[in-house]
C-alpha positions in Angstrom: -60.8 -28.7 29.4 -63.9 -27.9 27.5 -64.2 -24.3 29.2 -61.1 -23.4 27.9 -62.0 -24.6 24.4 -65.0 -22.0 24.4 -63.6 -19.3 26.6 -60.8 -19.7 23.6 -63.3 -19.5 21.1 -65.1 -16.3 22.3 -62.8 -13.9 23.6 -59.3 -13.0 22.3 -56.3 -12.2 24.7 -53.0 -10.0 25.0 -49.6 -10.5 23.6 -46.6 -8.3 24.6 -44.0 -7.6 21.6 -41.4 -9.5 23.1 -43.7 -12.6 23.7 -44.4 -12.2 19.7 -40.9 -11.8 18.3 -39.5 -15.2 20.4 -43.5 -17.0 18.9 -42.8 -15.8 15.7 -39.4 -17.1 15.7 -40.7 -20.2 16.4 -45.1 -20.9 16.3 -46.7 -21.4 13.2 -48.0 -17.8 14.0 -50.0 -14.6 11.4 -49.7 -11.4 12.4 -52.6 -9.2 10.9 -52.4 -5.4 10.6 -55.4 -3.2 10.7 -54.0 0.2 10.0 -55.5 1.6 7.2 -53.9 4.8 5.3 -51.4 5.2 8.6 -50.2 1.6 7.6 -45.9 1.6 6.7 -46.2 5.1 7.4 -43.5 4.2 10.1 -42.7 0.5 8.9 -44.6 -2.6 9.9 -43.6 -6.2 11.5 -42.2 -8.1 9.2 -44.7 -10.8 7.7 -48.0 -8.6 8.9 -50.8 -8.4 6.5 -52.8 -5.6 5.7 -55.9 -6.4 5.9 -57.0 -2.5 6.4 -60.2 -2.0 9.1 -62.1 -0.7 7.0 -62.4 -3.3 5.1 -63.7 -5.5 7.9 -67.5 -5.1 7.1 -66.5 -7.7 4.2 -67.5 -11.3 5.4 -66.0 -12.5 1.8 -62.9 -11.1 3.0 -63.0 -12.6 6.4 -63.5 -16.1 5.4 -60.6 -15.8 3.4 -58.5 -15.3 6.0 -60.2 -17.4 8.9 -59.7 -20.6 5.8 -55.8 -18.8 5.5 -54.9 -19.0 8.9 -56.0 -23.5 9.9 -53.1 -25.4 10.7 -51.7 -21.8 12.5 -50.8 -21.6 16.8 -51.9 -17.7 17.0 -53.2 -14.9 15.2 -52.0 -11.4 16.6 -54.2 -8.6 15.3 -52.6 -4.8 15.7 -53.2 -1.4 14.4 -51.4 1.3 16.2 -52.3 0.8 19.4 -54.3 -2.1 19.7 -56.6 0.5 21.3 -59.6 0.2 18.7 -59.2 -0.9 15.4 -57.7 -3.7 16.6 -59.6 -5.5 19.3 -62.9 -4.9 16.8 -61.2 -6.3 14.0 -60.0 -9.7 16.6 -63.5 -9.2 17.4 -65.2 -9.2 14.2 -63.3 -12.7 13.4 -64.0 -14.3 16.6 -67.5 -13.8 15.6 -67.5 -14.5 11.7 -65.0 -18.0 13.0 -67.3 -19.2 15.6 -70.4 -18.9 12.9 -68.2 -20.7 10.4 -67.2 -23.2 13.9 -71.4 -24.0 14.6 -71.9 -24.7 10.6 -68.7 -27.0 10.2 -66.8 -27.8 14.0 -63.2 -28.2 13.9 -60.2 -29.2 15.9 -57.9 -26.7 14.7 -58.7 -23.1 15.7 -56.1 -20.6 16.3 -55.6 -18.5 19.7 -56.6 -14.9 18.7 -54.6 -11.9 20.9 -53.9 -9.0 20.1 -50.8 -6.3 20.1 -50.4 -4.9 23.6 -49.6 -1.6 22.6 -50.5 -2.2 19.1 -47.6 -0.8 16.3 -46.2 1.7 18.5 -44.4 -0.5 21.8 -43.1 -2.3 18.8 -41.4 -0.4 17.9 -40.4 1.4 20.2 -38.8 -2.8 21.9 -37.2 -3.0 18.1 -37.2 0.0 16.0 -33.4 -0.5 16.4 -33.1 -3.9 16.4 -32.8 -5.4 12.9 -34.5 -7.5 11.0 -37.5 -6.9 13.1 -38.8 -3.5 11.0 -40.1 -3.9 7.6 -40.4 -1.5 5.1 -42.3 -1.0 1.7 -40.5 2.4 1.0 -37.5 1.3 -1.4 
C-alpha cells in the first residue's frame, strides 16, 4: 500500500518498553540513545548507540547512521523521558533520510519509532531484570 509507505517515511510512532524488549531479541532493531551528558548516569539499553542530541546538526553523522541502518527493520530513538530530544532527533533522522531517498529511492526503509517514556520508563520496567540494563562503570 503506497499510502502506508509514505506515512512510514514521514512520521515516527511510539513503542512501549516491553514491545521493544521482545523485538530486540527477535528482530533487526537499532536503538539510538540521544542523551547528552546524562548518558550512562543511570545505565543504558544494551547495544544502544549513544549519539548525543547536541550532535544532530551534523549532516555527515546523520548520513552515516542512516547508512548503518540499512537492513534494520526498526530504528528506535530515546532520551531520558522521550519528550523532547528523542522525538526531535527522530524527526531530523526522518527528514534527512527522506532527502536521501528522493535522490536515491530504496525499498528498504526501517520504521522509525520513539521509546514511550524514554530510558526512565525502560529502567522502571527492567531495572531488576538481568541483562536489560548496561553500564560503562566497572
